[in-house]
C-alpha positions, 0 to 999 in steps of 0.5 A: 187647463187648469181653474184661471182661478187657480192659475192666476194666483193674483188676478181675481178681477183681471184674471188676463193682467199682471196688475190691477191697470188703476194700481200699474205702477207704469202707468203715465197718469201725466200722458206719453214724454214728449220728444224723442229722448223723453220717449226712449226713457221711459221705454226703458223705465217701464220696461226695468219695472216690469221685470222686477214686478215679474220678479216680486214676492218670489223666494231665492229658490224660486228664482234660481229656478230654472225653465227647462232642460238643457237651458240654464235660463232662471229670473235670476240667471237674467237678472245677473245677465243685465247685470252683464249687459248693462256693464257692456253698453258702459263700455260701447259709450266709454272709450278706454279700457272695458269693465270686466266681466262681473259673472265671467264669461259664456254662460256665467251669469245664469250657471252662477244663478243658484238659490241663495238669497245673499246671491239674489240680494247681491244681483238686485244690488248689482243691477242697480248699480250698473242702471244707475252708472250705465244711464249716468254715461249716456246721460253726458249725451243728449244729442241722439244722433252723436257717435260715442265710443270706440265704435262710433255708435250713435246714442239712439241706437243705444237707446234703443238696442237696451229697450230691445233688450229688457223687452226680450227677456221679459218676454222670457220672465213671463214664461218663467214667473209662468213656469214657477206659480201659472202668473202671467201678465202684460 
């Protein structure tokens, strides 16, 4: 095993942590939020930020780098996948025709994650746009017990599932980032 100082590129004081706790943007200086909805939104925001932090400072080649064959998973692929997931959640909220997939069927979100700076920029812009659209659709439903969409799914279930999806993929992002430059974290 390599020396920890060489392995963790930006963690000299806290070698086992992603960010210095005093500078971690996910920490709430004002304490924890009040209420179930505020708590769910806080967790979601922190996982979204964590995903972005895992991608920070990497170029297009590093973001598109695949984990291990035969997997097509990459950090950029995760971003593109979450774009599709956000669109799908919005489909669950509405009763109209579902929004079409942006990247195509099956694993196109991962397969199309190529080392092109324009593709990286487009993926992050699409993620921001889709997150905002899903947030806006769900903001119209403040009652977590309300059932929405064609499937009559409870808003609470959608919120918890969103958190679960980001948490799961942040775990993948930890491993992917470690493969790229050795950086690991909380």
